[in-house]
N, C-alpha and C positions, 0 to 999 in steps of 0.2 A: 637559570633565568637571570635576566639583567639585575633585578633586585629581589627576586624571590616572591614578589607579591604584585607584580604588574602584568596585565594581560590585555590583549586586543581581542575583542569578539567581533568577527567580520559578518555583517548582515544584521539588520535591525528588524527582521521579521519575527514570527512567533518563537522560533528556536533561539535566535540571537538575544531577543529581549529576555527570555526565560533564563538563559545561561548568564547573562549580565546581572540580572537581579540576584540570582543565587550566589554568584561570585562576590558581588558587592556586600551581600549580607554576611559573608564569611571573611570580610576584611580585605578583599583584593581591591587594588586600584584598577578599575576597568575602563578601557576606552572602547565604547560601542561604536564601531565604524560602519558607515554606509556609503556606497559610491555616490548616491544621489541625495538631494535634500529630503529630509523626513522629520517627523516629530515623534516623541515618545511621551508616555504619561508623566505628569509632574512628579509622582511618587518615585518612579524609576530615575528620573533626572536628579532628584534630590539624593537618592541612595548612591548614585554614582559620584555626585559632587562631594558627599560626605567622606568618601575614601580618596578624594583627589582625582577622580575620573570624570568622564564626560561623554556625551554623544558627539561624534565627529563625522561630518559629512564632507568627503573629499580630502585630498592631501594626505594620502595613506603613508607616503614615505617619511613624513615628519614624525610619525608615531613610532617608527622602528627602533629608535634609540631609547624608548621608554619601557619596553617590554621584552620578555624572553619567550613568551608563549602566545600563540595565535590559535584561537578557537573558531572553526569554520561553521557557519550555518549551511544547511544542505544545499541551498541555492547557489553557493559559491563553488565554481569548478576548481579542481586541483591545478589546472593549467592557467588559471587566472594570473595575469602578469604581477599583481600585487602579492599573490601567494608565492609565486616563484621567487620574487624579490625577497620576501620574508625568509624563505628557506636559504637563500644565498647569504643573508645577513646572520644566519645561525639560529633563528627562532625555531622552537619546536612547533610543528603544525599538527593539530589534532581536530577531530570532528567533535560536535556537541555531544554525540553519543559516547565517545571516549571519555569526555569530561564527566558525564553522568556516571559512567562505570567506575571511574577512579574515586568518586565520592559516595559510593554505595556498597554496603557490605552484605546485602541480601541476595535473594535468588532471582534469576532472570530466565524467562523463556523468550527467545528472540526469533522473530518470524520474518522471512523475506521470500521473494519470488516475484515474477513479473505481474501475476494476477492472483487475487484471492487473499492478499495480506490483511486487508481491513476486516473482512468477514471472519477469517480464521482468528485473528487477534481478538476480535470482539467476543467470539465464542469462548476462547481461552480465558479472557478476562472474567466472563460470567462463571466459568468453572472455578477460577481461583477464589471467587467470593465464597465458595463453599468450604474453603480451607479455614482452620481455626487460627489464622494469622492475618495481618494486614495485607492488602493487595492493591494493585493499581494497574492502569493501562496507559501507555504513552508512546512517544516516538513520532512516527509519521501520522499518528492518529491522536488527537487531543493536544495536550500541552507539550512543551519541551521536555525531553526525557530527564534532563538535569533538575527540572522543577518537580517532576513527578516523584523522583526518588528521594527528594530532600526529607520529607516527613516519615519515610519508611524505616523500620528497624531491620536488624540482621536476620530476622525470621521471615520477613515479608517475601511475597512473590510478585514480580512485575511481568506483565505481558507487554512486549515491546514490538511494535510494527516498524520494520527498518527497510528503507529504500536503499538502492545502490548508492545514491548520493550521500546518505548518512554513513554508509559503511566504508566509503573510499579512504577516509583518513582515521580509521580506528587503528590502534597500536597494540594494546594489551587486552582488548575486549575479548572475554571468554565466557559466554553465557552458560548456565547450567544445562539449558536445552536450546539447541539451535535447529531451526526448521527452514528447509528450502522447499517451496511448494512447486515451482516450475521455472522454466527459463525459455522465453521466446523473445524475438527482436523488439527492443524498446529503448528509448533514450539514446539512440545512436548519434543524435546531434550533440550529445555531451561526451559519450564514451568512445564514439567513432567506430569501434569494432565490437563484435560479439565476444571476442576473447577478453577484451578489457571490461565489458559489461559483466560477463560471468566472473571475472577475477574479483570485481568489487563485491559481488554477491557471496563468493566463497569466503570472504573475510569474516563472515558470521561464525565460521567454525574453525578457522585455521589456528587459533590459539587455545582451542579446547584441550583438555587432558582426558585420560582414560576413564576418569570418574564421571565425566560429563557425557551428554547424549546428543547425537546428531540424527535428526529425523529427515529422511529424504523420500521424495516421490519416486517409487519404483517404476511407475508407468512412463516417466519422462527419462528417456535413455541418457541424455546428457547429465541430468541431475543424479541419476542412479550411478553413473560412472565416478561421481565425486566421492563416493564412499571410500575409495582407496586413498584419498587425500586428507581424510579426517583422522585424528588420533582418538576421537570420542567413540563411545559405543554406538554402532549404527542400528537404527530402527527404521525399516522401510514401511511405507504405507502404500496400499494399492486398491483401486476400485475394480480392477480387472482380474488380478490373480489372487487365489487363496495362498497366502505366504506360509512357509514353515514357521516363521516367527515374524511378528510385526502387527500391524493394524490393517484390516482389510474387510471387504464385503464378501459374505458367503451366505447363500440362500436368502438374499434380500435383507441381511442383518449386518450391522456394524460389529465387527469382532476384534477383540484384543487377544493375542496369543504371544506371551513373553515368558520364557523360562517355565516356571511351574504354574503360571496363570493362563487360563483360557476362559474367556467370558464373552457373552453377547451383551453389548451395551444397550442397543435398542434396534428396532426395525427401521429400514430406510423409509418406509411409508409413515413412520411416526413423526418425522420432522417436517417443518413448514417450508424449508428451503428446497428448491428443485433444480435439476440439471446436474450433469456429470461433474462439472467444475465444483459445485457446492458439495457433492459427495466427497471429493478430494479434500476440500477445506475441512469438512467435518472429521474425516479420518485423521488429518494432521492435528486437529484440535484435541481429539481423543488421545492421541499419542502424547501430546503435551500434558494433558490433565493426568494421564496415567503415571507418567514419570515424576510429576509434581506431587503425587499422593492423593489426588482427588478420587473418591470412591466411584465404582461403576454405577451405583444407584444415583449418585449426585450428578454424574456426567449425563446419564439418561434424562434426568429431570431438566437439566439445562437445555439439552438438545430438543426435547419435546416442546419447550416453551419459547425457544429462540425464533425471532422473526427476522426477516431480511434487513440488512444494513441499509440505511437511507441511500438512495441513488445507485443501488446495486441490485438490478432486477427487482426493483421495488414496485409492487402492485399499487396503482394509483386509484382507479375506479373502473366501473363497467358502464358503458353508455350504449344503449340499444343492443345489448348482448355482446358488445366488443370490449375486451379487457385492454387497459392501457398500462404499460410498464415503463418505469423510469430507470434507465441504466446509464445515466449520465457519467458514472464513474468509469465506463468503458472508454478509456482514453487511448487505447491501442487496438490494433486489428485482432490480436489473439483474444482479447477480452470480448470483443464484439462477436467473434466466431463462437465462443463458449455460450454467449447469451442466445444466439440463434439456435444452437444445437440443443438448448434446454427445451425448446418448443418442438417436441417430437413429431407433432402432426403438421408442422410448417404453418402456412397461411399467415405469414407475418407481413405487416406493413412496416417497413424499417425506415427510420429517420437517421441518416448518417451524414457525417462531414463536420468540419470545424477547422481548427488550426492544424494544418497539415504537418505531420511528423516525417513525411517522405519515406515511410516504411513500405515494404513490398505489399501490394494489394491483391495479387492474384489468388492466394489461398482463401482470403476472405470472400472475394467476389464469387468464387466457385460454390461456397456455402450459401451466399446470398441467392445465387441462381436456383439452388435446391429448396431453400426455405421460405423465400419471400414471394408474395403476390404483387407487391409494389415496393420499389426503392425510391425514396424521396431524399434528394441530396441538397445540402446547404453549406454555407460557410466558404472559406477561401480554398478548401480542398475539393469543392464540388466538381470542377472541370476535370481534374486528374482522376477522381473517383469515377466520373462518368465514362471516361475513355477506357479505363480498365474494366469497368462493369460491362460495357458493350463488347469489348474484346473477349470477355469470358462467357458471353451468351446471355447476359441478363437482359430481358426483353422489356419489362414494364418499368420505366424510369421517368421520374419527374424532377425538374430542377426548381427549387424554391427560391423566392426572392428575399426571404427573411426567415427568421426562426418562427415567427408567428404564422407566416404563410405556410411553412412546412407542416405545422400542427393542423391548420385549417384544411390543407390538402388531404392529410391522413384521415381526418374526421369525415370529410366529404366522400372519400373512397371506401371507408371501412364498413363491412357488414359481417354479421355472424357467419361462420365460425372464426373469422380473422381476429388477430390481436395487433395492436399498435405498440411498437417498441422504439423508444429512443435509445439507441446504442451507437454513439457517434464514431467510434474508432479513431477519435482525434482529441487533442486538447481543446480547451474552450476559449483560448485567449483572443481569438479574432472577434468574438462577440460578447464574451463574459469575463468576469474577473477570475472565475475558477469553475470547476465542474459542479460544486454544490449550488452555485448561483444559477447555472444552466439548468440543472435538474429541478430546482425550485420553480424556475420560470415555466418549465414544461408542465409541472404539476398544477401551477396556477392557471395556465391556459386550458388544460384538460378539465379542471373543475369549473371553469367558466363555461365551457362547452356543455358540461353535464347539467348546468342550470337552464340551458335553452329549452 
């Protein structure tokens, strides 16, 4: 590095602010850089200034002579012109996750995949609370990873939800347990190809050693094939096949079978989560808990008490016999497909659409045709969704003029045994700041309807 103690943190969001705060507290001169004008808390501003650093908005090139390390927030792409310039100037470029890893001596279970990361990580976090050591949850869920690990000792366990964005620029990152849940098309506006998207996900295990564990979804053919690329011990999980060794469903029970251990954790019917995708999430979480040393009894207790993550197939209320579900976190088509398939009897009134990621829609619309009684489309994706839905034979479609109109239309049409499901298969940026804001608005509107 230029002076051994100067760093640029690129992006003043949650990850960037957290990384800057930790670095400044450890004596680094930190330039927290953001492309556009923004503000940060006075406390952070003062902490940066105390070490000779500052918040800088615009003028990135002027900072390059002051630092030898660039820490990227997840929202900053690797092909960003400033990032490429920094690399040309000889700066080491790492992700915020890599920074956290370098400053942490404890244990990590890292979880990635296109869908199911938050639910799986949340379950694992609850399991880790059963261990007689400190634990935390972080990454794509909660606070910046570098901030979460700061108070933890070398005995601690961290459950880390990691997106492809966070994994792109890891260098030495080697978690004790690495989990890949699944891989379906997503974020192609950033990664451009599925090969590049998958390559970013693989970085979760590429630096592992033979003492560490790689947990892979046996039922996902692409993910299963990655076993040959990992140096870690391979543990598969499957909801379809009873494996010779691994974690799987057999006779409607979640089963662990590893070396000399064979145990039933609990029955599938004992848990509150439903749908095949959640069964996969639970299997992956059991594998994490098992290798981290959580007892079978403690894992069973966690699973029996665990409720759905907010905005992920979250039950809202029942109005006139019709159940309403908030699945605002379904920001891609595969996630929406899994939500629809969770309703085995169909009769779904689906609210879909939002900020269009331009992903292939035909597989989703084929499931929509089978599972829905009514498709209500909204947001800037509604025209393209409509065209593909019609081409796939979806017959009952309405176009909403607004988010509120979509909910009103669903309420007016719904009757028992139907369910109303918000599962947009899109990002929220055309109408909302993020998917939690969208989900909360849906819940508020539904609860207003319930009062009528």
